C-alpha positions in Angstrom: -8.5 -8.3 -19.7 -8.1 -10.9 -22.7 -8.7 -8.1 -25.2 -5.8 -6.0 -23.8 -3.2 -8.5 -23.6 -3.8 -9.3 -27.5 -2.8 -6.0 -28.4 0.8 -5.2 -29.8 1.2 -1.8 -28.6 0.9 -2.5 -24.9 2.5 -3.4 -22.1 1.3 -5.2 -19.0 3.3 -5.1 -15.9 2.4 -6.1 -12.3 1.7 -3.2 -9.5 5.1 -2.1 -8.0 4.0 1.2 -6.7 4.6 0.3 -3.2 8.1 -0.9 -3.7 9.7 2.6 -3.4 11.8 3.8 -0.5 9.5 6.5 0.1 6.4 4.4 0.1 7.8 1.6 2.3 9.0 4.4 4.9 5.3 5.7 4.9 4.3 2.0 5.5 6.4 1.8 8.7 5.5 5.1 10.2 1.9 4.0 9.9 2.4 1.3 11.5 4.5 2.7 14.3 1.6 5.3 14.8 -1.1 2.5 14.9 1.1 0.8 17.7 1.2 4.1 19.5 -2.5 4.8 19.1 -3.4 1.2 20.4 -1.0 1.4 23.3 -2.3 4.8 24.2 -5.8 3.0 24.3 -7.1 4.6 21.3 -8.3 3.2 17.9 -5.6 2.6 15.0 -5.5 5.5 12.8 -6.6 3.4 9.9 -8.8 0.9 11.4 -11.3 -0.9 9.0 -14.3 -2.3 10.8 
């Protein structure tokens, strides 16, 4: 990205898309669903192998 930072017509910002209340609520819901799945003897919904 060295070329982008040198442009005068661009603003670079950190990724903050997950900082919304809705996204945080979905993350909590997903975590709870994964815990429930494991307690029921199932694999977590978004298991990465």
